[in-house]
C-alpha positions as CSV (number, residue, x, y, z in Angstrom):
1,X,96.4,110.7,97.8
2,X,96.5,106.9,98.0
3,X,98.1,105.4,94.9
4,X,98.0,101.7,94.9
5,X,100.5,101.1,92.3
6,X,103.0,102.6,95.2
7,X,101.4,100.2,98.0
8,X,102.0,97.3,95.6
9,X,105.6,98.0,94.5
10,X,106.4,98.6,98.3
11,X,105.1,94.8,99.0
12,X,106.8,93.7,95.7
13,X,110.1,95.2,97.2
14,X,109.5,93.6,100.6
15,X,109.3,97.0,102.2
16,X,107.1,97.4,105.5
17,X,103.6,98.4,105.0
18,X,102.0,100.7,107.8
19,X,98.8,100.8,109.1
20,X,97.5,103.6,107.1
21,X,98.2,102.4,104.1
22,X,96.8,99.2,104.4
23,X,93.5,100.9,105.8
24,X,93.5,103.0,102.7
25,X,93.7,99.9,100.6
26,X,91.2,98.1,102.2
27,X,89.0,101.3,102.0
28,X,89.8,101.1,98.0
29,X,88.7,97.7,97.9
30,X,85.5,98.2,99.6
31,X,84.6,101.3,97.8
32,X,85.9,100.0,94.3
33,X,88.8,102.6,93.7
34,X,91.2,99.7,93.9
35,X,90.8,97.7,90.8
36,X,90.6,93.9,90.5
37,X,94.1,94.0,88.8
38,X,95.7,95.9,92.2
39,X,94.1,93.2,94.3
40,X,95.5,90.6,92.4
41,X,99.1,92.1,92.3
42,X,98.8,93.0,95.8
43,X,98.2,89.2,96.7
44,X,100.6,87.9,94.4
45,X,103.1,90.4,96.3
46,X,102.2,89.2,99.8
47,X,102.5,85.3,98.3
48,X,105.6,85.6,97.5
49,X,106.9,88.0,100.2
50,X,105.0,87.2,103.3
51,X,103.7,89.9,105.7
52,X,105.4,90.6,109.3
53,X,103.1,90.2,112.2
54,X,102.0,94.0,112.4
55,X,100.8,93.7,108.9
56,X,99.1,91.0,109.2
57,X,97.3,92.3,112.2
58,X,96.8,95.6,110.5
59,X,95.2,93.6,107.2
60,X,93.1,91.7,109.5
61,X,91.6,94.7,111.5
62,X,91.1,96.9,108.1
63,X,89.2,93.9,106.8
64,X,87.0,93.6,109.8
65,X,86.4,97.2,110.0
66,X,85.3,97.3,106.3
67,X,81.6,96.3,107.4
68,X,79.7,96.0,110.4
69,X,80.9,94.6,113.4
70,X,78.9,93.1,116.5
71,X,78.9,94.3,119.8
72,X,77.2,92.5,122.7
73,X,76.0,93.3,126.4
74,X,75.8,90.1,127.7
75,X,76.8,88.5,131.1
76,X,78.9,85.9,130.3
77,X,82.5,85.7,127.9
78,X,81.8,86.0,123.7
79,X,83.2,82.8,122.3
80,X,83.7,81.3,119.0
81,X,85.4,78.1,117.2
82,X,86.2,78.0,113.7
83,X,87.6,74.8,111.6
84,X,89.5,74.9,108.5
85,X,87.4,72.3,107.3
86,X,87.4,68.4,106.8
87,X,85.2,65.3,106.3
88,X,82.6,64.4,108.8
89,X,83.3,67.4,110.9
90,X,80.2,67.8,112.6
91,X,81.6,69.5,115.9
92,X,80.1,72.7,115.8
93,X,76.6,71.4,116.2
94,X,77.5,70.2,119.6
95,X,80.2,72.6,120.9
96,X,78.1,75.2,120.6
97,X,75.2,74.0,122.8
98,X,77.6,72.6,125.2
99,X,79.7,75.5,125.6
100,X,76.4,77.6,126.2
101,X,75.0,75.6,129.0
102,X,78.5,76.4,130.8
103,X,77.7,79.9,130.6
104,X,79.4,81.1,127.3
105,X,78.0,82.8,124.4
106,X,78.3,81.6,120.7
107,X,77.8,84.1,117.9
108,X,78.8,81.0,115.3
109,X,78.9,82.4,112.0
110,X,79.9,79.4,109.3
111,X,80.2,78.8,106.1
112,X,79.1,76.2,103.3
113,X,81.2,73.2,102.0
114,X,84.1,74.3,99.9
115,X,85.6,71.5,97.8
116,X,85.8,68.2,99.4
117,X,85.0,69.7,103.0
118,X,81.4,69.7,104.0
119,X,79.9,73.0,105.0
120,X,77.8,73.7,108.6
121,X,75.1,75.7,106.7
122,X,74.3,73.5,104.3
123,X,74.1,70.7,107.1
124,X,71.9,73.0,108.9
125,X,69.5,73.5,106.0
126,X,68.9,69.6,105.8
127,X,66.6,70.9,108.8
128,X,63.2,72.3,107.5
129,X,62.5,75.9,108.0
130,X,66.0,76.7,109.6
131,X,66.9,80.2,108.7
132,X,70.8,80.4,108.1
133,X,70.2,84.1,107.3
134,X,68.3,85.6,110.1
135,X,68.0,89.6,110.7
136,X,70.5,91.0,113.0
137,X,67.7,91.5,115.7
138,X,66.8,87.7,115.6
139,X,70.5,86.6,115.4
140,X,71.1,88.4,118.9
141,X,67.9,87.3,120.4
142,X,68.7,83.5,119.8
143,X,72.6,84.2,121.1
144,X,70.7,86.2,124.1
145,X,68.1,83.5,125.2
146,X,69.8,80.2,123.7
147,X,73.7,80.8,124.5
148,X,74.1,79.8,120.6
149,X,73.3,80.9,117.4
150,X,74.7,79.0,114.1
151,X,74.3,81.0,111.2
152,X,75.7,82.0,107.8
153,X,77.9,85.3,107.0
154,X,75.7,88.4,105.8
155,X,77.2,90.7,103.2
156,X,78.1,93.5,105.9
157,X,80.4,91.5,107.4
158,X,83.9,92.1,106.6
159,X,82.7,92.6,103.0
160,X,86.3,93.3,101.6
161,X,87.3,89.7,102.5
162,X,84.8,88.5,100.1
163,X,86.0,90.7,97.2
164,X,89.9,89.8,97.6
165,X,89.0,86.0,98.3
166,X,87.1,86.0,94.8
167,X,90.2,87.0,93.1
168,X,92.5,85.2,95.1
169,X,90.4,81.9,94.1
170,X,91.3,82.8,90.3
171,X,94.7,83.9,90.5
172,X,96.3,81.4,92.2
173,X,97.0,83.2,95.6
174,X,95.0,81.1,97.8
175,X,97.7,79.1,99.8
176,X,99.0,82.3,101.2
177,X,99.3,82.0,105.1
178,X,98.7,85.4,105.7
179,X,95.6,86.0,103.4
180,X,94.2,82.9,104.8
181,X,94.9,84.3,108.1
182,X,93.3,87.7,107.6
183,X,90.1,86.2,105.7
184,X,89.2,83.7,108.4
185,X,90.1,86.3,111.2
186,X,88.4,89.4,109.7
187,X,85.1,87.5,110.0
188,X,85.5,86.1,113.3
189,X,86.7,89.2,114.8
190,X,83.7,91.1,113.3
191,X,81.4,88.6,115.6
192,X,82.9,91.1,118.6
193,X,84.7,88.1,120.2
194,X,86.5,87.5,123.7
195,X,88.3,84.2,123.0
196,X,88.4,82.1,119.9
197,X,89.5,78.3,119.6
198,X,90.9,77.2,116.1
199,X,90.7,73.6,115.2
200,X,93.4,73.2,112.4
201,X,93.5,69.9,110.6
202,X,96.3,67.9,109.5
203,X,96.5,64.8,107.5
204,X,95.1,63.4,103.9
205,X,91.9,65.3,104.2
206,X,93.2,68.7,105.4
207,X,93.2,72.2,103.7
208,X,96.7,72.4,103.8
209,X,98.6,70.0,102.3
210,X,101.4,69.5,105.0
211,X,102.1,69.3,108.6
212,X,104.5,72.2,108.7
213,X,101.9,74.3,106.6
214,X,99.1,73.7,108.9
215,X,101.1,74.3,112.0
216,X,102.2,77.6,109.9
217,X,98.9,78.6,109.8
218,X,97.8,77.8,113.1
219,X,100.9,79.8,114.8
220,X,99.9,82.8,112.4
221,X,96.2,82.7,113.5
222,X,96.9,82.6,117.1
223,X,99.4,85.6,116.9
224,X,97.2,87.9,115.0
225,X,94.2,87.2,116.9
226,X,96.1,87.7,120.3
227,X,97.6,90.9,118.6
228,X,94.5,91.9,117.9
229,X,93.2,91.4,121.7
230,X,91.1,88.2,121.2
231,X,92.6,85.3,123.5
232,X,93.3,82.7,121.0
233,X,94.7,78.9,120.9
234,X,94.8,76.5,118.1
235,X,94.9,72.6,118.2
236,X,96.0,70.6,115.2
237,X,93.4,67.6,115.1
238,X,93.9,64.5,112.5
239,X,92.2,64.6,109.3
240,X,93.5,61.7,107.9
241,X,90.2,59.7,108.0
242,X,86.4,60.8,108.7
243,X,86.2,62.5,111.7
244,X,82.6,61.3,112.4
245,X,81.0,58.1,111.7
246,X,79.0,59.7,108.8
247,X,80.0,62.3,105.9
248,X,76.8,64.0,104.6
249,X,74.3,66.8,105.2
250,X,71.4,65.0,106.8
251,X,73.1,62.1,108.2
252,X,75.8,64.3,110.0
253,X,72.7,66.1,111.6
254,X,71.1,63.1,112.7
255,X,74.9,61.9,114.1
256,X,74.7,65.2,116.2
257,X,71.5,64.9,117.6
258,X,72.5,61.4,118.7
259,X,75.4,62.5,120.4
260,X,73.7,65.7,122.1
261,X,71.1,62.3,123.2
262,X,73.7,60.4,124.8
263,X,72.8,57.7,122.4
264,X,75.9,57.6,120.0
265,X,79.2,59.0,120.1
266,X,82.2,58.6,117.8
267,X,85.4,58.0,120.3
268,X,87.5,60.2,117.8
269,X,84.9,62.9,117.5
270,X,84.2,62.8,121.2
271,X,88.0,63.7,121.9
272,X,88.3,66.3,119.4
273,X,84.9,68.2,120.3
274,X,85.9,68.0,124.0
275,X,89.4,69.2,123.7
276,X,88.1,72.2,121.8
277,X,85.6,72.8,124.3
278,X,87.9,72.7,126.8
279,X,90.3,75.2,125.3
280,X,87.1,77.6,124.9
281,X,86.5,77.2,128.7
282,X,89.9,77.4,130.0
283,X,90.8,80.8,127.7
284,X,87.8,82.5,128.6
285,X,88.4,82.0,131.9
286,X,85.3,80.5,133.0
287,X,87.1,77.7,134.8
288,X,90.7,77.7,136.2
289,X,91.1,73.5,135.5
290,X,91.0,71.0,132.6
291,X,89.2,68.7,135.1
292,X,86.7,71.4,135.9
293,X,85.9,71.9,132.5
294,X,85.8,68.2,131.4
295,X,83.0,67.8,134.5
296,X,80.7,70.7,133.4
297,X,80.8,69.5,129.8
298,X,80.4,65.9,130.5
299,X,77.4,67.1,132.9
300,X,76.0,69.3,130.0
301,X,75.6,66.4,127.7
302,X,74.4,63.8,130.5
303,X,72.1,66.4,132.1
304,X,70.3,66.9,128.8
305,X,70.5,70.5,128.8
306,X,73.0,71.1,125.8
307,X,70.2,68.8,123.8
308,X,68.0,71.5,125.2
309,X,69.9,74.3,123.6
310,X,70.4,73.0,120.3
311,X,66.4,72.0,120.0
312,X,65.9,75.9,121.1
313,X,68.1,77.1,119.0
314,X,66.8,75.0,116.2
315,X,63.1,76.3,117.0
316,X,64.3,79.8,117.4
317,X,65.3,80.0,113.8
318,X,62.7,78.5,112.2
319,X,63.2,74.9,112.7
320,X,60.5,72.2,114.1
321,X,59.8,72.7,117.6
322,X,59.9,68.6,118.0
323,X,62.9,68.2,115.9
324,X,65.3,66.7,118.4
325,X,62.9,64.1,119.1
326,X,61.6,63.5,115.9
327,X,64.4,64.1,113.6
328,X,63.9,61.0,111.5
329,X,60.6,62.6,110.6
330,X,62.0,65.6,109.2
331,X,65.4,65.0,107.6
332,X,65.2,63.5,104.0
333,X,66.1,60.2,103.1
334,X,68.1,58.6,99.9
335,X,66.4,56.5,97.3
336,X,69.3,53.8,97.7
337,X,70.8,53.1,101.3
338,X,73.2,49.8,101.1
339,X,76.4,48.8,102.5
340,X,79.5,48.3,100.5
341,X,82.3,45.7,101.9
342,X,86.1,45.4,101.9
343,X,87.5,43.6,99.2
344,X,90.2,41.9,101.4
345,X,91.5,40.7,104.6
346,X,93.6,42.6,106.7
347,X,93.8,46.1,108.4
348,X,92.7,49.4,107.0
349,X,96.3,51.0,106.6
350,X,95.2,54.1,105.2
351,X,92.6,56.4,103.8
352,X,92.5,59.2,101.0
353,X,90.1,61.6,103.2
354,X,89.8,63.9,100.0
355,X,88.5,61.1,97.8
356,X,86.3,60.1,100.6
357,X,84.8,63.6,100.9
358,X,84.9,63.7,97.0
359,X,82.4,60.7,96.9
360,X,79.8,62.8,98.8
361,X,80.1,65.8,96.2
362,X,79.6,63.3,93.5
363,X,76.8,61.7,95.0
364,X,75.3,65.5,95.6
365,X,75.8,66.1,98.9
366,X,78.5,69.0,97.6
367,X,78.8,71.8,95.1
368,X,80.9,71.3,91.8
369,X,79.6,74.7,91.1
370,X,79.0,77.4,93.6
371,X,75.1,77.8,92.1
372,X,74.7,73.7,92.5
373,X,72.0,72.8,94.5
374,X,72.4,70.1,97.3
375,X,70.9,66.6,97.7
376,X,71.0,66.9,101.7
377,X,69.7,63.2,101.9
378,X,72.8,61.7,100.3
379,X,76.4,60.6,101.9
380,X,78.1,57.8,103.5
381,X,77.3,56.4,107.1
382,X,79.0,53.9,109.1
383,X,82.5,54.7,107.5
384,X,85.2,52.6,108.6
385,X,88.2,53.5,110.5
386,X,91.9,53.6,110.3
387,X,93.4,50.4,111.8
388,X,90.5,48.4,112.0
389,X,90.9,44.9,111.2
390,X,88.4,43.7,108.2
391,X,87.6,40.9,105.8
392,X,85.2,40.5,102.6
393,X,82.4,40.4,105.0
394,X,83.1,43.8,106.7
395,X,81.0,46.8,105.6
396,X,83.2,49.4,105.2
397,X,80.5,52.4,104.6
398,X,76.8,52.3,104.0
399,X,76.1,54.7,100.7
400,X,73.1,56.6,100.4
401,X,72.3,57.6,97.1
402,X,69.6,58.6,94.7
403,X,70.3,56.4,92.1
404,X,72.2,53.0,91.2
405,X,74.3,55.2,89.0
406,X,75.6,57.7,91.6
407,X,75.7,54.3,94.0
408,X,78.2,52.5,91.9
409,X,80.4,55.8,91.5
410,X,80.4,56.5,95.2
411,X,81.3,52.8,95.7
412,X,84.2,52.8,93.4
413,X,85.7,55.9,94.6
414,X,85.4,55.1,98.4
415,X,86.8,51.5,97.7
416,X,89.6,53.4,96.1
417,X,90.2,55.5,98.6
418,X,90.8,53.1,101.5
419,X,94.0,50.9,101.4
420,X,94.1,47.4,103.1
421,X,97.0,45.7,104.0
422,X,99.1,43.8,106.8
423,X,100.2,47.2,108.7
424,X,98.3,48.6,111.7
425,X,98.6,52.3,111.5
426,X,99.3,54.6,114.2
427,X,96.3,57.1,114.7
428,X,96.0,60.1,116.6
429,X,93.7,62.7,117.2
430,X,95.1,65.7,118.6
431,X,98.7,66.4,117.4
432,X,99.8,69.9,119.0
433,X,98.4,72.9,121.0
434,X,99.4,76.2,119.6
435,X,99.0,79.2,122.3
436,X,100.4,82.7,122.4
437,X,103.7,83.2,124.0
């Protein structure tokens, strides 16, 4: 008979947990026989004592197997990408379509905005009619016919994770690398993947507060996923400033479409997107060299095929058939759209990316409470870059706001977040690639 107290005591005393014990615990999480107090105590014991690779892998797989898992019968690798979240991180919308053109299948299950970070689902819901929670039959049909479908997590996918996370969230145990790793991977591995590429953010707008913790999380995820049989690589990318030109749901959708149309590409966004795409192509075995991967990806854009894939996915999931050609007609627009200007001469020395993200939340483009309704029209556009030279006539962002009060509040947040001085900072996009040993 499984006794939760004994299981918790072992982890409290830093003794190894075996596969069967972990499976029994997660079974109890799913069927309710393990109480919230047990989950809280276990999470705290893990927070302080950590877990071995085998423990982390067994926890991840048990959480994955707590609900439905997807299986595929497709003529190509099943691949996904996951980001730890950031500001203006619109990569998923382009990456999925580009990789689909290259012969990969991407069943991407994404999330909503959390704190200062934007959520892919919230962005997609800017598109009228787009169904982020299709039934399994439609989800599989879209993946098969388009090569990519970006949807939300259903209640049947890794349900144990949802319960554990809700308790970690109110017991100060969210920042546990083993628990974060298991939470991310239990959902991703339930997709039935062959290959996963992780985008782990570093900097002032990152989920993890330091470079070392970001690297620790990347290493943990790579080790667990590869140990579980899914070829995985993690790339540490910069989040000391907004990744795209824009931050805000409908505004980012517009930028993604213009990227796929070859009309407007933010250089930083393009570098990060290409690096993640190349990793997916190499690790899935579709290509054997970076040069070949780069050529295929650039061709997917220049030929217009990636745009066609995105348009088809939108249409099949309930969006307008002509969305890409007429996105301005369908995307909602804010009442006030007006630039704000630098307050002094010099160079953009630093940027508090969390404050930039929270300015979008304050405008109504994110949630303060889970039940809050999002205003998809608001946000920031043409956000200035680090190291850019400015004077008092230089626009540092265009604010999209619903009224003058929220405009003024966002203006103050953005101006306070951007430091202008005499020093030119070093700017990087890619810091490090973490692969399995």
